[in-house]
N, C-alpha and C positions, 0 to 999 in steps of 0.2 A: 590264431588258427586260420589256415588258408581255406579259401572257398573256391579256389581254382579247380576246374574240372580236369582230371587226368584224361589223356587220350583214351579212345575206346580200345580196350585191351582184349586179346585172346587169353582167356582164363583157363587154367588147368587145375583140377582139384585132386590132390593126392590124399586119399582117405575119405571115402564117401560115407562117412558116419553121420551122426546127428548134426554135428557142428558144420562139417564140410559141405553137406548138401544144403543146409539152411543158408549159409553164407554164399554158396554158389548161386542159389536162387535169387538172393538179394542183389548180387552183382549183375546177374542177367536182367533183373528188373530195372537196374540202373542204366542199362544199355550196353553193357559189356557182353562179349560172346563167350560162353562156356564151351570150349572146344573138346575137352576130354576129361575123364575122371578115372580114378583107380579105386578098386574095392576088392576085398577078399571074401568076406562072409556072404552067405546067401541073403542075410538081412540087409547088408549094405547094398547089394546089387538091386534088391527090390526097392529099397528106399531111393536109390539113384534113379531108377526107372520112373518112379512116381514123382519125385521132386524135380529132377532134371531130365525130362523126357527127350529122347532123341540124342542125348549126349553119349558118345561112344565110351565104353569101359575098356581101358587098355592098361598095360603095365606102367608103373611109375616113371620109368625112363622115357616112355613114349609120351606120357603127359607132359613131361618137361620139354621134350623136343617140339611139341606143338604149341606151347604157350608163351605169351609175353609175360604173364603174371602167374606164377605158380603158388597156390595156396596149400600149405602143408597142414592138414588137420588130422594128425595121428596122435596116439597116446604120448605123453611126455617122455616116457622111458624109451620109446622107439625113435624119437625125433633125431637125436644126435647121430645114431648109426645110419639112419636113412639119408641124412644130408651128406655124411661122409661117404657112404656107399655110392651115391649118385655122383659125387665128385671124383671118386676113384675110377668110375667108368667114363668120365669125360662128358657127362650129361649136361652139366651147367654151361651156359654161355654168357659172355660179357654183356652187360647192359640189361639182362633179364631181371625182372622184379621177382622176389620170392618173399612170401610172408608166412609166418606160422601162427597158429591159434593157441599155443600153450600159454597158460598164465604163469607157470613157474619159471619159464625160460625167457631170457631177453634175446638180443641179436647175436650174442656170443656163440650160441649153438649153431648159427649159420656161417661161422667162419670158414669152413671148408668150401662153401659155395662163394662166399665173398672174396676168397683168395683167387677165384677164377673170374672176378669182375661182376659178380651178381650183386644186385642192390637189395640189401637185407632189411626186412621189416618184421616187427612183432605186433600182431593185431589180435588181442585177446578179448572176445566178447564176454562181458560180465553178465552172463545170463545162463540160466539152466535150460537145457534142451532135452526133450523126452523122446524124440523120434516121431512125434505126432505132427499132423498137418499145420497146427498153429505155430510150430517152431519158426517158420519163415516170417510170420507176423511179429514174433517176439524180437526179431532183429531190429524192427522199427522202434526207435526210441531207446534201444539198449545202449549202455555205455561200453566203451572198448578201452582197455588198457593198452596204450600205444607206446612202443619204444622203437627208435630208429636213429641212424646217424643224423646230426643236426640238419644237414643239407637235404635229407629225405623226409624230414618231419612234415612239410606241407603235402607231400605225396601221400604219406601214410594217413594223415588226418583227412585228406580229401576223399580217399577211398572209403574210409569209415562213414563220412558224411553222405557219400553217394549211396551206401547201403542203408541209410536211414538211421545210423547210429550217432552217438556223441563221443568224440575222442577225448580221453583223459590221459595226459602225459605221465608216464612212469619212467623215472631214470633207470638205466640199466642195473645199477648196483642195488636198487630197491625192489627188483622183481621178486626175489624169494620172500621178503617180508610182506609185500603186496599180496602175493598169492596165498601165503599162510593166513593172512587176515580174511581174505575172501572165503577160504575153506572153513574157518571158524564160523563166519557169519552165515554161510549157506549150507554146507554139508552137515555141520554139527547141529544146525537148527533142525534139519530134517530128522536126524536121529533123536533129538530131544522131543520133538513133536510126536514122532512115532511111539516113543516110550510113554508119553503122556496118554496118547490114544489107547495104547495097550492096557495101561493101568485102569483107565476109565471103563474099558470093555471088561476087564477083570472084576470091576466093581458093579457090573451089570447095569451101567448107566446107558440109557437109550441114546442113540445118535451122538456118540462122543465128538465127532467132527463138528456137528452143529453147535454143541456146547462150547467147544474150544475156540471156534472161529472168531467170534467177536472179541474175546479176551486177547487172543494172539494179535489180531489186527490193532487193537488199542495199545497193547504193549509195544508193538513195533513202531507205531506212530509216535508214542510218547518218548521212546528212547532216542529216536532220530531227531526229535525236537528238543528234548530236555536233558539228554545224557544221563548221568547217575541220579538226577532228580526224579527219574522215572522208576527207580527201585521201589518195590513194595514187597510185602510178604514177611514171614516170620524171621528170616535172617536179618533183613534190614531194620526190623523193629527190635531185635534182640530177644525175641520170644522163644526162649530155650525150651519151655515145656512143650509147645507145639512142635518144635524141631525134633525133640526127643521122640514124640509120638510118631512123627513121620519116619524116623529112622527105624523104629521097631516095626512099624507097619510094612515098610518097603522090604526090610530084611525077611519078613515072614511071607509076604504076598508077591513081591517082585524082586527077588534077590539079585537078578542080573542088572537091575537099574541102580542098585545101591552105590557102586563105585562112582558112577557119573554124578549121582545126586550129591555125594560127599564132596567131590571135586568142585562142582559148580557152587555148592553152598559155601565152601571155603573161599572161593574166588569172589563170590558175592559179598561175603563178610569183609574181605579186604577192600573192595571198592566202596562199600558202605562206610567203612571206617575212614578211608582216605578222603571221602567227600563230606565228612562231618556228620553222617547220619547215625553212626555207632560210636559211642564213647569207648575209651580204652577198656574199662571194666566190662562193658557189654561185649566187645570183641573177644576178650579173654573167655567170657562165659560161653559164647557161641563156639569158639574153637575147642574149648574143653568138651562141650557136648558132642561135637562132631568127632572127637577123638575117642569117644567111648566105644568099646567093642560091641 
């Protein structure tokens, strides 16, 4: 990884959402000059005014015209059309740096700009942003999935380091799998925890979050250190009587949760079997229980 500091850049942010404003503030803190940003919604405009005070809000093509480094922080599905549209209007210029923050896309999505001499980078912060003031602080210490042409890898990694992040190299062909893995680990975790909180609330348990927090923290720490050895619970023990009780209770009290419970229980059983925690007969018994109507 390169530790060379890139030259001070005039930075333009296309997409003043949660990610764009946080990274813009981090780049400004590193000594770069944020010269322009674009935003559409009233929320984005308020956020830009708060996080990037004094930065003019202009159209995307004007952002590109003013910047040495253009950071595209727009939704995944809008990225390709945005890059192509700016290329069609002749907005890009040779030697300009452009990076996007999409996890699902690599640098291929920037081909219309690269064809005009733009230097393409993919800089995906592996962090969740909520639009709150602490977002800027979350950039510090966050990992970034970095993809770039080999000759631009030092530049991409240096920009991440300057923002306070830690670059992790992701090959272009691996971006879809990389992003799917992060979605399972982060987005699906939020859904699972919210379902658990809702069920505890339905059981009239006081302070569900306080009850769950130590358990979730321990489970996360254990799995990151121990892998499948961290598995606990009725599925990993082959305790089909408890499992059957869970299914009856969830079907009656929280039926919306039942499909995800079944899917996760099956996957847990497969992992428990593959790691030697469930015997073949135990696995068969668990799967038979999960298949019951």
